N, CA, C and O atoms as a Tinker XYZ file with bonds, in Angstrom:
   532  protein
     1  N    158.733000  -29.465000  120.909000    73     2
     2  CA   159.081000  -30.426000  120.266000    64     1     3
     3  C    158.046000  -31.501000  120.228000    63     2     4     5
     4  O    157.407000  -31.727000  121.256000    81     3
     5  N    157.806000  -32.225000  119.077000    73     3     6
     6  CA   156.701000  -33.177000  119.020000    64     5     7
     7  C    156.970000  -34.267000  119.936000    63     6     8     9
     8  O    158.144000  -34.568000  120.152000    81     7
     9  N    155.989000  -34.919000  120.523000    73     7    10
    10  CA   156.176000  -35.980000  121.404000    64     9    11
    11  C    156.253000  -35.585000  122.869000    63    10    12    13
    12  O    156.577000  -36.398000  123.734000    81    11
    13  N    155.968000  -34.402000  123.111000    73    11    14
    14  CA   155.993000  -33.979000  124.498000    64    13    15
    15  C    157.367000  -33.789000  125.113000    63    14    16    17
    16  O    157.733000  -34.439000  126.092000    81    15
    17  N    158.088000  -32.910000  124.528000    73    15    18
    18  CA   159.453000  -32.620000  124.860000    64    17    19
    19  C    159.333000  -32.073000  126.356000    63    18    20    21
    20  O    158.440000  -31.291000  126.682000    81    19
    21  N    160.249000  -32.520000  127.187000    73    19    22
    22  CA   160.231000  -32.078000  128.626000    64    21    23
    23  C    161.547000  -32.028000  129.255000    63    22    24    25
    24  O    162.476000  -32.751000  128.896000    81    23
    25  N    161.619000  -31.169000  130.198000    73    23    26
    26  CA   162.877000  -31.098000  130.981000    64    25    27
    27  C    162.507000  -31.284000  132.423000    63    26    28    29
    28  O    161.441000  -30.841000  132.850000    81    27
    29  N    163.387000  -31.950000  133.210000    73    27    30
    30  CA   162.977000  -32.290000  134.577000    64    29    31
    31  C    164.296000  -32.072000  135.521000    63    30    32    33
    32  O    165.427000  -32.422000  135.185000    81    31
    33  N    163.993000  -31.489000  136.655000    73    31    34
    34  CA   165.010000  -31.469000  137.670000    64    33    35
    35  C    164.616000  -32.287000  138.906000    63    34    36    37
    36  O    163.487000  -32.226000  139.392000    81    35
    37  N    165.609000  -33.061000  139.393000    73    35    38
    38  CA   165.283000  -33.785000  140.671000    64    37    39
    39  C    166.282000  -33.290000  141.683000    63    38    40    41
    40  O    167.344000  -32.745000  141.379000    81    39
    41  N    165.831000  -33.539000  143.003000    73    39    42
    42  CA   166.683000  -33.159000  144.065000    64    41    43
    43  C    166.503000  -34.069000  145.104000    63    42    44    45
    44  O    165.353000  -34.417000  145.374000    81    43
    45  N    167.555000  -34.565000  145.804000    73    43    46
    46  CA   167.345000  -35.365000  147.011000    64    45    47
    47  C    168.521000  -35.052000  148.064000    63    46    48    49
    48  O    169.658000  -34.741000  147.710000    81    47
    49  N    168.153000  -35.160000  149.255000    73    47    50
    50  CA   169.251000  -34.679000  150.332000    64    49    51
    51  C    169.939000  -36.004000  150.728000    63    50    52    53
    52  O    169.313000  -37.047000  150.917000    81    51
    53  N    171.268000  -35.879000  150.835000    73    51    54
    54  CA   171.894000  -37.030000  151.432000    64    53    55
    55  C    172.801000  -36.408000  152.575000    63    54    56    57
    56  O    173.151000  -35.229000  152.513000    81    55
    57  N    173.131000  -37.155000  153.513000    73    55    58
    58  CA   173.843000  -36.657000  154.742000    64    57    59
    59  C    175.346000  -36.409000  154.186000    63    58    60    61
    60  O    175.958000  -35.412000  154.571000    81    59
    61  N    175.887000  -37.247000  153.356000    73    59    62
    62  CA   177.214000  -37.137000  152.942000    64    61    63
    63  C    177.496000  -35.837000  151.939000    63    62    64    65
    64  O    178.510000  -35.152000  152.070000    81    63
    65  N    176.576000  -35.596000  151.013000    73    63    66
    66  CA   176.714000  -34.577000  150.068000    64    65    67
    67  C    175.771000  -33.468000  150.097000    63    66    68    69
    68  O    175.853000  -32.577000  149.252000    81    67
    69  N    174.786000  -33.455000  151.102000    73    67    70
    70  CA   173.780000  -32.386000  151.079000    64    69    71
    71  C    172.788000  -32.552000  149.930000    63    70    72    73
    72  O    172.372000  -33.673000  149.635000    81    71
    73  N    172.436000  -31.546000  149.332000    73    71    74
    74  CA   171.401000  -31.659000  148.199000    64    73    75
    75  C    172.116000  -32.014000  146.924000    63    74    76    77
    76  O    173.074000  -31.369000  146.497000    81    75
    77  N    171.596000  -33.083000  146.331000    73    75    78
    78  CA   172.106000  -33.582000  145.042000    64    77    79
    79  C    171.044000  -33.427000  143.979000    63    78    80    81
    80  O    169.964000  -34.007000  144.085000    81    79
    81  N    171.349000  -32.629000  142.929000    73    79    82
    82  CA   170.385000  -32.300000  141.847000    64    81    83
    83  C    170.840000  -32.953000  140.551000    63    82    84    85
    84  O    172.029000  -33.029000  140.240000    81    83
    85  N    169.823000  -33.430000  139.797000    73    83    86
    86  CA   170.051000  -34.006000  138.530000    64    85    87
    87  C    169.209000  -33.384000  137.600000    63    86    88    89
    88  O    168.142000  -32.894000  137.969000    81    87
    89  N    169.618000  -33.348000  136.299000    73    87    90
    90  CA   168.728000  -32.550000  135.235000    64    89    91
    91  C    168.574000  -33.599000  134.101000    63    90    92    93
    92  O    169.505000  -34.315000  133.734000    81    91
    93  N    167.397000  -33.629000  133.606000    73    91    94
    94  CA   167.005000  -34.547000  132.502000    64    93    95
    95  C    166.263000  -33.840000  131.322000    63    94    96    97
    96  O    165.544000  -32.871000  131.563000    81    95
    97  N    166.404000  -34.246000  130.221000    73    95    98
    98  CA   165.604000  -33.749000  129.156000    64    97    99
    99  C    165.192000  -34.846000  128.220000    63    98   100   101
   100  O    165.821000  -35.899000  128.312000    81    99
   101  N    164.258000  -34.762000  127.359000    73    99   102
   102  CA   163.772000  -35.821000  126.426000    64   101   103
   103  C    164.378000  -35.268000  125.057000    63   102   104   105
   104  O    164.282000  -34.102000  124.674000    81   103
   105  N    165.001000  -36.279000  124.409000    73   103   106
   106  CA   165.487000  -35.947000  123.070000    64   105   107
   107  C    164.856000  -36.859000  122.018000    63   106   108   109
   108  O    164.602000  -38.026000  122.314000    81   107
   109  N    164.596000  -36.380000  120.820000    73   107   110
   110  CA   164.060000  -37.125000  119.777000    64   109   111
   111  C    165.194000  -37.994000  119.078000    63   110   112   113
   112  O    166.351000  -37.603000  118.919000    81   111
   113  N    164.744000  -39.111000  118.723000    73   111   114
   114  CA   165.672000  -39.987000  117.960000    64   113   115
   115  C    165.172000  -40.214000  116.563000    63   114   116   117
   116  O    163.995000  -39.974000  116.292000    81   115
   117  N    166.104000  -40.716000  115.571000    73   115   118
   118  CA   165.804000  -40.825000  114.238000    64   117   119
   119  C    164.577000  -41.638000  113.879000    63   118   120   121
   120  O    163.971000  -41.334000  112.851000    81   119
   121  N    164.162000  -42.629000  114.619000    73   119   122
   122  CA   163.040000  -43.478000  114.345000    64   121   123
   123  C    161.751000  -42.839000  114.705000    63   122   124   125
   124  O    160.692000  -43.426000  114.486000    81   123
   125  N    161.795000  -41.606000  115.273000    73   123   126
   126  CA   160.519000  -40.928000  115.526000    64   125   127
   127  C    160.239000  -41.088000  117.067000    63   126   128   129
   128  O    159.281000  -40.520000  117.590000    81   127
   129  N    161.055000  -41.831000  117.727000    73   127   130
   130  CA   160.685000  -41.967000  119.174000    64   129   131
   131  C    161.464000  -40.865000  120.078000    63   130   132   133
   132  O    162.029000  -39.910000  119.545000    81   131
   133  N    161.456000  -41.041000  121.327000    73   131   134
   134  CA   162.171000  -40.208000  122.209000    64   133   135
   135  C    162.787000  -41.144000  123.340000    63   134   136   137
   136  O    162.431000  -42.301000  123.560000    81   135
   137  N    163.792000  -40.427000  124.029000    73   135   138
   138  CA   164.461000  -41.129000  125.199000    64   137   139
   139  C    164.845000  -39.917000  126.214000    63   138   140   141
   140  O    164.987000  -38.734000  125.906000    81   139
   141  N    164.961000  -40.436000  127.346000    73   139   142
   142  CA   165.459000  -39.432000  128.409000    64   141   143
   143  C    167.039000  -39.355000  128.470000    63   142   144   145
   144  O    167.715000  -40.365000  128.280000    81   143
   145  N    167.541000  -38.259000  128.711000    73   143   146
   146  CA   168.914000  -38.068000  128.871000    64   145   147
   147  C    169.185000  -37.371000  130.109000    63   146   148   149
   148  O    168.399000  -36.474000  130.412000    81   147
   149  N    170.187000  -37.631000  130.902000    73   147   150
   150  CA   170.700000  -36.861000  131.970000    64   149   151
   151  C    171.708000  -36.013000  131.464000    63   150   152   153
   152  O    172.610000  -36.422000  130.733000    81   151
   153  N    171.565000  -34.710000  131.873000    73   151   154
   154  CA   172.353000  -33.590000  131.176000    64   153   155
   155  C    172.932000  -32.792000  132.423000    63   154   156   157
   156  O    172.609000  -33.048000  133.582000    81   155
   157  N    173.827000  -31.792000  132.050000    73   155   158
   158  CA   174.290000  -30.926000  133.056000    64   157   159
   159  C    173.391000  -29.623000  133.115000    63   158   160   161
   160  O    172.560000  -29.365000  132.244000    81   159
   161  N    173.623000  -28.857000  134.177000    73   159   162
   162  CA   172.789000  -27.686000  134.319000    64   161   163
   163  C    172.823000  -26.722000  133.211000    63   162   164   165
   164  O    171.767000  -26.230000  132.815000    81   163
   165  N    174.125000  -26.363000  132.597000    73   163   166
   166  CA   174.176000  -25.412000  131.572000    64   165   167
   167  C    173.515000  -25.924000  130.301000    63   166   168   169
   168  O    172.989000  -25.085000  129.570000    81   167
   169  N    173.481000  -27.212000  129.955000    73   167   170
   170  CA   172.764000  -27.856000  128.875000    64   169   171
   171  C    171.297000  -27.547000  129.043000    63   170   172   173
   172  O    170.582000  -27.107000  128.143000    81   171
   173  N    170.913000  -27.815000  130.269000    73   171   174
   174  CA   169.440000  -27.649000  130.654000    64   173   175
   175  C    168.974000  -26.248000  130.228000    63   174   176   177
   176  O    168.011000  -26.073000  129.482000    81   175
   177  N    169.712000  -25.274000  130.747000    73   175   178
   178  CA   169.333000  -23.864000  130.402000    64   177   179
   179  C    169.174000  -23.683000  128.988000    63   178   180   181
   180  O    168.144000  -23.145000  128.580000    81   179
   181  N    170.074000  -24.068000  128.180000    73   179   182
   182  CA   169.987000  -23.969000  126.659000    64   181   183
   183  C    168.908000  -24.712000  126.078000    63   182   184   185
   184  O    168.320000  -24.249000  125.100000    81   183
   185  N    168.553000  -25.923000  126.626000    73   183   186
   186  CA   167.505000  -26.762000  126.249000    64   185   187
   187  C    166.170000  -25.950000  126.363000    63   186   188   189
   188  O    165.319000  -25.862000  125.477000    81   187
   189  N    166.133000  -25.411000  127.516000    73   187   190
   190  CA   164.716000  -24.639000  127.945000    64   189   191
   191  C    164.566000  -23.462000  126.980000    63   190   192   193
   192  O    163.461000  -23.206000  126.502000    81   191
   193  N    165.619000  -22.759000  126.691000    73   191   194
   194  CA   165.544000  -21.607000  125.831000    64   193   195
   195  C    165.379000  -21.778000  124.367000    63   194   196   197
   196  O    164.808000  -20.948000  123.659000    81   195
   197  N    165.926000  -22.941000  123.917000    73   195   198
   198  CA   166.006000  -23.253000  122.396000    64   197   199
   199  C    165.255000  -24.589000  121.981000    63   198   200   201
   200  O    165.040000  -24.813000  120.789000    81   199
   201  N    164.874000  -25.435000  122.931000    73   199   202
   202  CA   164.420000  -26.654000  122.506000    64   201   203
   203  C    165.347000  -27.681000  122.067000    63   202   204   205
   204  O    164.960000  -28.786000  121.686000    81   203
   205  N    166.633000  -27.313000  122.119000    73   203   206
   206  CA   167.721000  -28.200000  121.588000    64   205   207
   207  C    168.832000  -28.259000  122.604000    63   206   208   209
   208  O    169.073000  -27.334000  123.379000    81   207
   209  N    169.473000  -29.360000  122.560000    73   207   210
   210  CA   170.701000  -29.630000  123.461000    64   209   211
   211  C    171.946000  -28.971000  122.723000    63   210   212   213
   212  O    172.015000  -29.112000  121.502000    81   211
   213  N    172.784000  -28.366000  123.294000    73   211   214
   214  CA   174.027000  -27.956000  122.560000    64   213   215
   215  C    174.787000  -29.187000  122.021000    63   214   216   217
   216  O    174.819000  -30.207000  122.709000    81   215
   217  N    175.413000  -29.135000  120.794000    73   215   218
   218  CA   175.987000  -30.206000  120.242000    64   217   219
   219  C    177.133000  -30.748000  121.092000    63   218   220   221
   220  O    177.348000  -31.960000  121.097000    81   219
   221  N    177.836000  -29.954000  121.770000    73   219   222
   222  CA   178.897000  -30.307000  122.696000    64   221   223
   223  C    178.591000  -30.693000  124.104000    63   222   224   225
   224  O    179.481000  -30.951000  124.914000    81   223
   225  N    177.263000  -30.728000  124.394000    73   223   226
   226  CA   176.805000  -30.929000  125.711000    64   225   227
   227  C    177.043000  -32.490000  126.166000    63   226   228   229
   228  O    176.724000  -33.404000  125.406000    81   227
   229  N    177.567000  -32.709000  127.329000    73   227   230
   230  CA   177.573000  -34.085000  127.839000    64   229   231
   231  C    176.241000  -34.544000  128.045000    63   230   232   233
   232  O    175.364000  -33.777000  128.444000    81   231
   233  N    176.019000  -35.820000  127.784000    73   231   234
   234  CA   174.729000  -36.377000  128.032000    64   233   235
   235  C    174.864000  -37.886000  128.204000    63   234   236   237
   236  O    175.671000  -38.577000  127.583000    81   235
   237  N    173.949000  -38.346000  129.156000    73   235   238
   238  CA   174.027000  -39.840000  129.493000    64   237   239
   239  C    172.425000  -40.341000  129.237000    63   238   240   241
   240  O    171.432000  -39.812000  129.737000    81   239
   241  N    172.445000  -41.347000  128.445000    73   239   242
   242  CA   171.084000  -42.016000  128.212000    64   241   243
   243  C    170.634000  -42.755000  129.521000    63   242   244   245
   244  O    171.335000  -43.556000  130.140000    81   243
   245  N    169.365000  -42.370000  129.848000    73   243   246
   246  CA   168.830000  -43.073000  130.993000    64   245   247
   247  C    168.087000  -44.287000  130.527000    63   246   248   249
   248  O    166.976000  -44.171000  130.008000    81   247
   249  N    168.664000  -45.443000  130.695000    73   247   250
   250  CA   168.081000  -46.763000  130.400000    64   249   251
   251  C    167.194000  -47.493000  131.352000    63   250   252   253
   252  O    166.391000  -48.323000  130.924000    81   251
   253  N    167.300000  -47.226000  132.613000    73   251   254
   254  CA   166.651000  -47.844000  133.595000    64   253   255
   255  C    165.451000  -47.064000  133.993000    63   254   256   257
   256  O    165.362000  -45.876000  133.685000    81   255
   257  N    164.548000  -47.664000  134.647000    73   255   258
   258  CA   163.325000  -47.143000  135.117000    64   257   259
   259  C    163.060000  -47.566000  136.627000    63   258   260   261
   260  O    163.402000  -48.675000  137.035000    81   259
   261  N    162.528000  -46.767000  137.310000    73   259   262
   262  CA   162.195000  -47.142000  138.775000    64   261   263
   263  C    160.662000  -47.568000  138.851000    63   262   264   265
   264  O    160.142000  -47.892000  139.919000    81   263
   265  N    160.014000  -47.545000  137.706000    73   263   266
   266  CA   158.514000  -47.934000  137.789000    64   265   267
   267  C    158.387000  -49.396000  138.021000    63   266   268   269
   268  O    158.956000  -50.229000  137.315000    81   267
   269  N    157.585000  -49.698000  139.083000    73   267   270
   270  CA   157.305000  -51.034000  139.550000    64   269   271
   271  C    155.894000  -51.446000  139.269000    63   270   272   273
   272  O    155.457000  -52.494000  139.743000    81   271
   273  N    155.183000  -50.682000  138.535000    73   271   274
   274  CA   153.805000  -50.835000  138.292000    64   273   275
   275  C    153.349000  -52.059000  137.517000    63   274   276   277
   276  O    152.208000  -52.489000  137.688000    81   275
   277  N    154.273000  -52.692000  136.590000    73   275   278
   278  CA   154.036000  -53.627000  135.846000    64   277   279
   279  C    152.849000  -53.296000  134.756000    63   278   280   281
   280  O    152.137000  -54.162000  134.247000    81   279
   281  N    152.774000  -52.063000  134.524000    73   279   282
   282  CA   151.676000  -51.532000  133.507000    64   281   283
   283  C    152.526000  -51.062000  132.369000    63   282   284   285
   284  O    153.683000  -50.680000  132.540000    81   283
   285  N    151.920000  -51.097000  131.182000    73   283   286
   286  CA   152.566000  -50.450000  130.105000    64   285   287
   287  C    152.656000  -48.882000  130.267000    63   286   288   289
   288  O    151.676000  -48.210000  130.588000    81   287
   289  N    153.838000  -48.379000  130.034000    73   287   290
   290  CA   153.947000  -47.038000  130.258000    64   289   291
   291  C    154.393000  -46.210000  128.958000    63   290   292   293
   292  O    154.860000  -46.782000  127.972000    81   291
   293  N    154.235000  -44.973000  129.019000    73   291   294
   294  CA   154.706000  -43.907000  127.960000    64   293   295
   295  C    155.714000  -43.054000  128.528000    63   294   296   297
   296  O    155.709000  -42.838000  129.740000    81   295
   297  N    156.667000  -42.497000  127.690000    73   295   298
   298  CA   157.730000  -41.611000  128.274000    64   297   299
   299  C    157.282000  -40.328000  128.437000    63   298   300   301
   300  O    157.929000  -39.591000  129.181000    81   299
   301  N    156.173000  -39.860000  127.815000    73   299   302
   302  CA   155.812000  -38.432000  127.886000    64   301   303
   303  C    154.147000  -38.397000  128.104000    63   302   304   305
   304  O    153.369000  -39.292000  127.775000    81   303
   305  N    153.866000  -37.331000  128.642000    73   303   306
   306  CA   152.277000  -37.061000  128.808000    64   305   307
   307  C    151.586000  -36.988000  127.411000    63   306   308   309
   308  O    150.440000  -37.399000  127.230000    81   307
   309  N    152.287000  -36.492000  126.533000    73   307   310
   310  CA   151.697000  -36.336000  125.102000    64   309   311
   311  C    151.530000  -37.688000  124.487000    63   310   312   313
   312  O    150.515000  -37.976000  123.854000    81   311
   313  N    152.467000  -38.473000  124.660000    73   311   314
   314  CA   152.365000  -39.894000  124.086000    64   313   315
   315  C    151.313000  -40.717000  124.737000    63   314   316   317
   316  O    150.619000  -41.477000  124.062000    81   315
   317  N    151.165000  -40.594000  126.042000    73   315   318
   318  CA   150.048000  -41.218000  126.883000    64   317   319
   319  C    148.738000  -40.756000  126.388000    63   318   320   321
   320  O    147.876000  -41.586000  126.101000    81   319
   321  N    148.507000  -39.357000  126.256000    73   319   322
   322  CA   147.229000  -38.924000  125.867000    64   321   323
   323  C    146.908000  -39.249000  124.435000    63   322   324   325
   324  O    145.741000  -39.442000  124.092000    81   323
   325  N    147.969000  -39.318000  123.544000    73   323   326
   326  CA   147.739000  -39.733000  122.239000    64   325   327
   327  C    147.244000  -41.182000  122.103000    63   326   328   329
   328  O    146.372000  -41.517000  121.301000    81   327
   329  N    147.908000  -42.062000  123.001000    73   327   330
   330  CA   147.500000  -43.388000  123.013000    64   329   331
   331  C    146.055000  -43.654000  123.572000    63   330   332   333
   332  O    145.308000  -44.522000  123.121000    81   331
   333  N    145.740000  -42.771000  124.645000    73   331   334
   334  CA   144.280000  -42.746000  125.346000    64   333   335
   335  C    143.372000  -42.337000  124.170000    63   334   336   337
   336  O    142.369000  -43.017000  123.955000    81   335
   337  N    143.620000  -41.399000  123.488000    73   335   338
   338  CA   142.560000  -41.002000  122.384000    64   337   339
   339  C    142.336000  -42.125000  121.375000    63   338   340   341
   340  O    141.211000  -42.432000  120.980000    81   339
   341  N    143.496000  -42.742000  120.964000    73   339   342
   342  CA   143.291000  -43.901000  119.999000    64   341   343
   343  C    142.475000  -44.990000  120.629000    63   342   344   345
   344  O    141.626000  -45.590000  119.970000    81   343
   345  N    142.690000  -45.237000  121.778000    73   343   346
   346  CA   141.987000  -46.435000  122.581000    64   345   347
   347  C    140.458000  -45.989000  122.598000    63   346   348   349
   348  O    139.588000  -46.778000  122.229000    81   347
   349  N    140.169000  -44.772000  123.012000    73   347   350
   350  CA   138.854000  -44.418000  123.119000    64   349   351
   351  C    138.129000  -44.269000  121.821000    63   350   352   353
   352  O    136.910000  -44.437000  121.794000    81   351
   353  N    138.788000  -43.969000  120.765000    73   351   354
   354  CA   138.167000  -43.944000  119.388000    64   353   355
   355  C    137.924000  -45.378000  118.977000    63   354   356   357
   356  O    136.886000  -45.659000  118.378000    81   355
   357  N    138.772000  -46.244000  119.250000    73   355   358
   358  CA   138.584000  -47.606000  118.781000    64   357   359
   359  C    137.416000  -48.267000  119.491000    63   358   360   361
   360  O    136.650000  -49.009000  118.876000    81   359
   361  N    137.271000  -47.989000  120.846000    73   359   362
   362  CA   136.252000  -48.610000  121.632000    64   361   363
   363  C    134.879000  -47.911000  121.436000    63   362   364   365
   364  O    133.855000  -48.395000  121.917000    81   363
   365  N    134.885000  -46.810000  120.750000    73   363   366
   366  CA   133.578000  -46.176000  120.368000    64   365   367
   367  C    132.683000  -47.113000  119.500000    63   366   368   369
   368  O    131.456000  -47.124000  119.597000    81   367
   369  N    133.370000  -47.870000  118.674000    73   367   370
   370  CA   132.640000  -48.842000  117.714000    64   369   371
   371  C    132.473000  -50.218000  118.372000    63   370   372   373
   372  O    131.514000  -50.935000  118.087000    81   371
   373  N    133.416000  -50.581000  119.257000    73   371   374
   374  CA   133.464000  -51.934000  119.660000    64   373   375
   375  C    132.823000  -52.183000  120.953000    63   374   376   377
   376  O    132.534000  -53.337000  121.270000    81   375
   377  N    132.567000  -51.147000  121.756000    73   375   378
   378  CA   131.931000  -51.207000  123.083000    64   377   379
   379  C    132.582000  -52.372000  123.879000    63   378   380   381
   380  O    131.908000  -53.297000  124.334000    81   379
   381  N    133.966000  -52.276000  124.027000    73   379   382
   382  CA   134.658000  -53.290000  124.729000    64   381   383
   383  C    134.597000  -53.158000  126.342000    63   382   384   385
   384  O    133.643000  -52.547000  126.825000    81   383
   385  N    135.509000  -53.670000  127.124000    73   383   386
   386  CA   135.402000  -53.611000  128.425000    64   385   387
   387  C    135.645000  -52.189000  128.788000    63   386   388   389
   388  O    135.847000  -51.310000  127.950000    81   387
   389  N    135.615000  -51.991000  130.153000    73   387   390
   390  CA   135.686000  -50.558000  130.627000    64   389   391
   391  C    136.786000  -49.912000  130.118000    63   390   392   393
   392  O    137.888000  -50.459000  130.167000    81   391
   393  N    136.625000  -48.705000  129.584000    73   391   394
   394  CA   137.780000  -48.058000  128.820000    64   393   395
   395  C    138.622000  -47.166000  129.665000    63   394   396   397
   396  O    138.164000  -46.612000  130.664000    81   395
   397  N    139.820000  -47.032000  129.278000    73   395   398
   398  CA   140.732000  -46.003000  129.936000    64   397   399
   399  C    140.170000  -44.630000  129.900000    63   398   400   401
   400  O    139.713000  -44.205000  128.839000    81   399
   401  N    140.168000  -43.875000  131.012000    73   399   402
   402  CA   139.657000  -42.617000  131.167000    64   401   403
   403  C    140.613000  -41.536000  131.224000    63   402   404   405
   404  O    140.289000  -40.419000  130.821000    81   403
   405  N    141.793000  -41.775000  131.701000    73   403   406
   406  CA   142.747000  -40.739000  131.923000    64   405   407
   407  C    144.141000  -41.298000  131.961000    63   406   408   409
   408  O    144.391000  -42.502000  131.908000    81   407
   409  N    145.071000  -40.293000  132.061000    73   407   410
   410  CA   146.491000  -40.671000  132.175000    64   409   411
   411  C    147.033000  -40.068000  133.468000    63   410   412   413
   412  O    146.532000  -39.036000  133.917000    81   411
   413  N    148.061000  -40.698000  134.087000    73   411   414
   414  CA   148.685000  -40.160000  135.292000    64   413   415
   415  C    150.107000  -40.515000  135.374000    63   414   416   417
   416  O    150.555000  -41.534000  134.850000    81   415
   417  N    150.841000  -39.641000  136.057000    73   415   418
   418  CA   152.347000  -39.825000  136.156000    64   417   419
   419  C    152.592000  -41.035000  137.109000    63   418   420   421
   420  O    151.877000  -41.169000  138.102000    81   419
   421  N    153.567000  -41.897000  136.829000    73   419   422
   422  CA   153.850000  -42.942000  137.604000    64   421   423
   423  C    154.384000  -42.476000  139.067000    63   422   424   425
   424  O    155.248000  -41.601000  139.128000    81   423
   425  N    153.943000  -42.979000  140.055000    73   423   426
   426  CA   154.388000  -42.601000  141.327000    64   425   427
   427  C    155.818000  -43.101000  141.658000    63   426   428   429
   428  O    156.415000  -42.548000  142.582000    81   427
   429  N    156.315000  -43.947000  141.079000    73   427   430
   430  CA   157.639000  -44.554000  141.264000    64   429   431
   431  C    158.743000  -43.891000  140.290000    63   430   432   433
   432  O    159.919000  -43.853000  140.653000    81   431
   433  N    158.371000  -43.415000  139.156000    73   431   434
   434  CA   159.295000  -42.842000  138.097000    64   433   435
   435  C    158.592000  -41.681000  137.371000    63   434   436   437
   436  O    157.704000  -41.850000  136.535000    81   435
   437  N    159.056000  -40.523000  137.754000    73   435   438
   438  CA   158.341000  -39.278000  137.186000    64   437   439
   439  C    158.498000  -39.215000  135.735000    63   438   440   441
   440  O    157.814000  -38.394000  135.122000    81   439
   441  N    159.347000  -40.011000  135.075000    73   439   442
   442  CA   159.579000  -40.135000  133.688000    64   441   443
   443  C    158.640000  -41.034000  132.885000    63   442   444   445
   444  O    158.752000  -41.177000  131.667000    81   443
   445  N    157.728000  -41.620000  133.616000    73   443   446
   446  CA   156.738000  -42.587000  132.955000    64   445   447
   447  C    155.347000  -42.165000  133.158000    63   446   448   449
   448  O    155.042000  -41.603000  134.210000    81   447
   449  N    154.455000  -42.394000  132.218000    73   447   450
   450  CA   153.017000  -42.071000  132.383000    64   449   451
   451  C    152.208000  -43.437000  131.997000    63   450   452   453
   452  O    152.548000  -44.200000  131.093000    81   451
   453  N    151.130000  -43.596000  132.807000    73   451   454
   454  CA   150.299000  -44.750000  132.748000    64   453   455
   455  C    148.773000  -44.351000  132.258000    63   454   456   457
   456  O    148.354000  -43.202000  132.392000    81   455
   457  N    148.099000  -45.254000  131.761000    73   455   458
   458  CA   146.594000  -45.115000  131.497000    64   457   459
   459  C    145.909000  -45.823000  132.624000    63   458   460   461
   460  O    146.460000  -46.729000  133.249000    81   459
   461  N    144.700000  -45.396000  132.872000    73   459   462
   462  CA   143.841000  -45.992000  133.870000    64   461   463
   463  C    142.374000  -45.840000  133.517000    63   462   464   465
   464  O    141.995000  -44.902000  132.815000    81   463
   465  N    141.514000  -46.790000  134.015000    73   463   466
   466  CA   140.062000  -46.722000  133.791000    64   465   467
   467  C    139.395000  -46.143000  134.950000    63   466   468   469
   468  O    138.172000  -46.004000  134.978000    81   467
   469  N    140.205000  -45.784000  135.958000    73   467   470
   470  CA   139.565000  -45.116000  137.277000    64   469   471
   471  C    139.356000  -43.700000  136.973000    63   470   472   473
   472  O    140.120000  -43.064000  136.247000    81   471
   473  N    138.272000  -43.189000  137.556000    73   471   474
   474  CA   138.107000  -41.736000  137.507000    64   473   475
   475  C    139.264000  -41.093000  138.438000    63   474   476   477
   476  O    140.054000  -41.705000  139.157000    81   475
   477  N    139.156000  -39.708000  138.238000    73   475   478
   478  CA   140.068000  -38.951000  138.909000    64   477   479
   479  C    140.019000  -39.211000  140.464000    63   478   480   481
   480  O    138.948000  -39.240000  141.071000    81   479
   481  N    141.263000  -39.402000  141.085000    73   479   482
   482  CA   141.094000  -39.677000  142.519000    64   481   483
   483  C    141.267000  -38.412000  143.270000    63   482   484   485
   484  O    141.980000  -37.494000  142.866000    81   483
   485  N    140.544000  -38.392000  144.458000    73   483   486
   486  CA   140.617000  -37.281000  145.405000    64   485   487
   487  C    140.958000  -37.938000  146.675000    63   486   488   489
   488  O    140.793000  -39.154000  146.773000    81   487
   489  N    141.457000  -37.191000  147.740000    73   487   490
   490  CA   141.828000  -37.715000  149.013000    64   489   491
   491  C    140.618000  -38.544000  149.698000    63   490   492   493
   492  O    140.900000  -39.526000  150.385000    81   491
   493  N    139.455000  -38.204000  149.538000    73   491   494
   494  CA   138.277000  -38.891000  150.042000    64   493   495
   495  C    138.084000  -40.303000  149.454000    63   494   496   497
   496  O    137.536000  -41.212000  150.078000    81   495
   497  N    138.620000  -40.426000  148.094000    73   495   498
   498  CA   138.405000  -41.784000  147.455000    64   497   499
   499  C    139.551000  -42.681000  147.596000    63   498   500   501
   500  O    139.559000  -43.763000  147.008000    81   499
   501  N    140.550000  -42.286000  148.363000    73   499   502
   502  CA   141.783000  -43.082000  148.525000    64   501   503
   503  C    141.612000  -44.236000  149.559000    63   502   504   505
   504  O    142.300000  -44.301000  150.577000    81   503
   505  N    140.704000  -45.091000  149.250000    73   503   506
   506  CA   140.457000  -46.213000  150.174000    64   505   507
   507  C    141.585000  -47.227000  150.167000    63   506   508   509
   508  O    141.837000  -47.796000  149.106000    81   507
   509  N    142.232000  -47.482000  151.174000    73   507   510
   510  CA   143.325000  -48.452000  151.239000    64   509   511
   511  C    144.665000  -48.003000  150.593000    63   510   512   513
   512  O    145.546000  -48.813000  150.307000    81   511
   513  N    144.771000  -46.645000  150.375000    73   511   514
   514  CA   145.999000  -46.115000  150.012000    64   513   515
   515  C    146.530000  -45.128000  151.000000    63   514   516   517
   516  O    145.734000  -44.576000  151.760000    81   515
   517  N    147.799000  -44.861000  151.056000    73   515   518
   518  CA   148.233000  -44.005000  151.852000    64   517   519
   519  C    148.045000  -42.484000  151.323000    63   518   520   521
   520  O    148.340000  -42.192000  150.164000    81   519
   521  N    147.592000  -41.633000  152.144000    73   519   522
   522  CA   147.448000  -40.202000  151.697000    64   521   523
   523  C    148.807000  -39.380000  151.710000    63   522   524   525
   524  O    149.630000  -39.608000  152.596000    81   523
   525  N    149.013000  -38.556000  150.866000    73   523   526
   526  CA   150.379000  -37.860000  151.024000    64   525   527
   527  C    150.322000  -36.885000  152.153000    63   526   528   529
   528  O    149.284000  -36.286000  152.436000    81   527
   529  N    151.444000  -36.732000  152.793000    73   527   530
   530  CA   151.531000  -35.893000  153.915000    64   529   531
   531  C    151.805000  -34.505000  153.681000    63   530   532
   532  O    151.892000  -33.725000  154.629000    81   531
């Protein structure tokens, strides 16, 4: 699917319910955009095999985001890379400020992608940030 169709499964452990899993997919909308939907497991399996959600599948639009970065974000990696390429082409002629170099997934919301002018980070370059355990 154009725009970087994606499916995502999340899981978290709670003392009350044990492992809680949620399933998400990106659906195209008429205006050419996309949005995230929370779906059930059986709809996810159909989506993975056919790139389409069943017509009778229950779906819930995900309107909120957990991203606290205050940066402009994109809903898919494809859209973020497309925006990055456009910015880099525009700056070839204008030689503006430091240009964006890459995209990365938001650490607070896996459904969002950001652009950055920083080089790829490695554990040795994480000055002042907590390293993953």
